[in-house]
N, C-alpha and C positions, 0 to 999 in steps of 0.2 A: 414579448418583443413584437414591435409593429413595423410596418413598411410604409414609407412615405414616397410619393411620386413627385418628381420635379419635372415640370414641362419644359422641354427644350425645343425651341422653334427651329433650330438649325439642323440638328441631327436626329435625336430620338429621346424619348423619355428616359430619365435617370431614376433608379430605384435605390433606396437607402434603408438598411435595417436600423431601427432606433430602439432604445431601451427606455420605457416610460412614456409619459404623456404630460402635456402641460395645459395651463389655462391662461386666460388673458392676464390675470393677476399674478400668476406664477408660471411663466413660460418654461417650456421644456429646455433643458440644457443638455446638449450633446456631450457625452463623455468619451474621449478618445482612449481606447484600450492600450495597454502595454503593447508596444510594437512586437515584442517577442511572441506574445500570445496570439496577436492578430495574424502574424506571419505563420505561426504554426497551424492555425485554423485554415489559412489559405493553402498551405502545403497539403493538408489533409484533403481539401476540396480538389486540388489539382491532381494529386497522386492517387487518391483512393476513390474520388468521384462521389464523396459524401459531404454533407453539411453538418457541422457540429457546433454546439454552443456551450461555452463555459458559463455564461450568464444563466441559461435555462437550467443547467445542472446544479449550479449554486453549491458546489462542494469542493473546498480545499482538501487536499490529501497530503498529509505528512506521515510517512511510515518510518518508524525508528525501532532500533533494537540494540541488543548488546550480546556479546558472547563472553562469559566470565573467565574462560580458561581455554584459549587456543593451544593445541599441541604444537610442538616445533615442526615446521615444514609440512604441516597437514592443512589442506584447504577445508574450511568450514564456513557455514552460513553464519551471518551475524544475527543470531537469535539465542535466547536464554537456554534453549534446550541443548544446544551443542550438536556438533556433527552436521550432516546435511539431510534435510527433510526428504523422505521418500514420498513423492507426489502420487496421489491416488488417481485412478482412471474411472472410478465409479463413486457413487455417493455412499461411502463406506465409513466415514468418520461419525461416530455416534455415541461416544461415552465421555463422561465427565466424572472426575474423582479428586479427592484431596488426600494428602498423606497424614492429615491431622483430623481426628474424630470430631473436633470442635468446630470445624469449618462447615457452617450451615447457611452461608450468605447466598443471596440472589446474585446471579451474574448475567452479563450480556455477552453473547458470542456472535461475532461477525464472521461471515464466510461466504462461500459460493456453492451452489448445487451445480451439477452438470447434466445436460441432456444432449446426447450426440456429442458435438464439439463445442456447444454453447454453455457459457457460465452465466448464472443468475445470482446477484447479490442477495444475501439473506441475513437478517438480524433476528435472533431469538433469545429468550430469557430461559434460565434454568435455575434451580435451587440445589445447592450442594447438600449432600447427605453424608458429610464426613468421609470416612474411608470406604463407604458403600458406593459403588458406581451408580451413576444416574444416566438413563438413556435420554438422548436429545430428542426433542419433538421432530426436528427436521434433520435428516442425515445429510452430511456435507461431503463434497469432494475437495474443498479447499477451506482453510481457516486462516484468518488474518489477525484476529484480535479477540481476547477475552478480558473483561474488566469487572471489578467488584462494585456492585451497586448497594451493598449492605452498609451497616454502620460500624463494623469492626474490620480491622486488617485481617488478611489471610494469615492463619497460624502455620499452615503447612504449604506444601507445593501443590498447586492445582494443575491438573493435566487434562487436556482434551486429546482423545486417542481413538484409534480404530480397535474395535473389540478383538483381542487376541493379536493385535498388530502394532503399528507404529504410532509414536507420539507426534502430535501436530501443533500443540500449543502448551506452554507452561507459564505459570504466573505464581508469584510468592511474595510474602512479606509486605512491607509498606509500599512497594510499587503498585500493588493491587491491580495489576494488569500484565498482560504478556508484553515481552520486549522482542519483537520479531520484525526484522527489516526485510520483509518480503510481502508481496501483494499480488493478487490476480485481478485482471480487468474483466468486467462482464461483457456480454455480447453486444451491449448497447453503448459502451463507454470507451473513450480514449483517455489516456493519462498523459498530460503534457507536463513533463518533468522539467523544472526550472532551476533546481539546485540539489546539491549533494554534499553531505559532510561526513567526515571520518575522524576517529580519535583512537589513540592508544592511551588507555586510561591511566590514572595516577599510580605511582609506585611501580610502573613497568619500564624496563629498559629493553626495548625491542624495536625492530624494524618490521613493518607489516605492509604487505601488498593487499590492496582492496580492488575488487572488480564489481562494477555494476552490470548485471547480466539480465537479458530479456530472452524469453522463449515464446515465440509466436505459436499459434495453434498448429499442431502437427510437426513442429520443428524441434530444434535443440537449443539449449542455452547458448547465447552469443554474448561475449563481453562488449558492452557499449561504451564503457568508460573505465579507465584504469588509473590508479594513483598509488603512491607509496607514502607511508607516514611513519615517522619516528615518534618520540614522546610528544604528547599534546595532540591538538586537533587542527583541522583545516576545513574551511567551507568553500565550495566551488559554485559559482553562479554560471549557468549555461546561457550564454548569449544566443546560442542556437539550441532551443529546448529539444530535449529528447522526446520523440513522439512514440508512445506505446499504443499499439493497436488493440482492438477488442480481443477477448479470449486469449490474453497473453499472461505469462507468469513472469514476475520481476523479483529479483533477489540481489543481495549484496553478499559476496564471498570474501573471506579474509585468510591470509596465510602469514604466519609469524616465523621469525628466525629464532624464537626463544620459547621455551615451554611455559605454560600457565600464564599466557598473556591475555589480559582483559581488554576488549575493544568495543567500540560503539560506532554506529552509523545511522544516518537519516537520509531519506529521499523526500524532496519537497516538490509539490506541483499542484495541478488543478485537473479535476475530471471534466471531460467535455462529452455531453450526450449527443448521440446521433439523432438528427432531426428527421 
């Protein structure tokens, strides 16, 4: 990103941020960003006093998940593990295992470490050893995704967990990755959420309440968007994007009026890095 100065003889110089550069043969073309994104960036500057850039971060973020069997009247997170994740306060997540001895694929695990109240995004690889637990190279406080980089499908259910404690990711079968509609932002990133979809999956007759919730650092989960869905699905575009601050936890919760209800959800947006 560059800055150009336009001389103004009447008032003062004007400064403009531009993306890219041009030549005499190929002049620079200014691209006007989506007003929703530009306005969100402006809101962050005015309200938080920081400058952020979606362009410099260059990362779309779609977080999606499913819960295959909601209990009747019980709120659960939309993730394949079921129930509600118990979030760690230290870097305690460090084990990887499969329920099938034949699973020896290499996987990538995405998550965050914590130092004080600051989260740092970490990507690491590990190799499954069947039903024998594998210790991760980097211990984590949050996990957002695991996916298969091998040449064969998972035969069992692959789990990332705290030794002697809670499960934080599961992945199985031909999905070859976790289905977890939850994410944490690092200490240097905002998440500008522009869309949200929910679904009550096929062969289900149920009414389901969905909550998009955010927990800022040191706080509690607050519902930022609510909707109900019967059979089928819906997508919601946010004309006023939801701005998630650094060091925040985001999740989608669902409550069904019927037992064994299968649901899905996705959160769509862009990461913006603090300049």
